[in-house]
N, C-alpha and C positions, 0 to 999 in steps of 0.2 A: 455182721451178719448180711445186709443188706448186700455190700457187696460181692458176694461171694451167692446170693440166690441170682444175683445180676449176670454173676458169669457163668455159673452152671444153666440158665435159661438160655441165654444165647448160644451155647454148647448144643443145650437140645434141640434151638431151633435150626442151627446149622446142621444138625446132623441127621433133621427130622430134611433141608432141604436139599442135601447132598444125599441123601435116601432115596427122596421118590423122584430127583432130575433123574439118577439111575436106574432105576428101574421103568420111565417111561421111556427111556431116550436105547434102552441094553437092545443089543441085537439090531442097532439102526445099520443101515449100511450109507456110510456116511459119502462115498463116492456118485451117489444119485446125485444129477441136475435138480436144482429145486431154484424156484422163485426166490430170489434176495430178501434175507430174514424172515422166510419163512421156515419152518423147522416141521410141519404139518407132513406127513407123509401117511400113505394106508396103514404102515405099521404100528403108528403109532396114535392114533385121530382117535380112536377113541378113550382112553386113556389120558388124551389133553385135554379131552371134553370133559370127563369126569372132576380134571385136578381144577378146569373153571368152574363147574359147578361148586365145587366145595368155593373154593375164593370168593365164589359168588355170594355162597349163604355166609361166610366170615364176613365180608364188607358190609353185607347186612345188618348184623349181629354187630358188630361195631359201629357202624353210625346210628343203629339205636341205640345202644353206651353211650354214644357223644352226646346226643339230645340228653337221655336221662341226665347224664354228667353238669350240661350247662342246666338244666333247672334246677339241681338240685343247689348247685352252686350260686344261682338267681337266687333264689331261695334263702339261703345260709346269711348272703351279704342282706338282703332286708333285715333280717332281724336282727 
């Protein structure tokens, strides 16, 4: 059961990542000159900004959950 949940979760996450990146970079002119390792262009600037805000929210929530789990684990160790 746990193995299948992990496999399904991995497939879902990979699908979301591939779909999101295809959405952001669809229609991008790959022959434009850009700075080294910079993928931002006027065509995808707003999409990348939204993606960064979404990821920032996830990072904050995950950090808060990690802190909460640390407190719960410490409390369980004391009892």
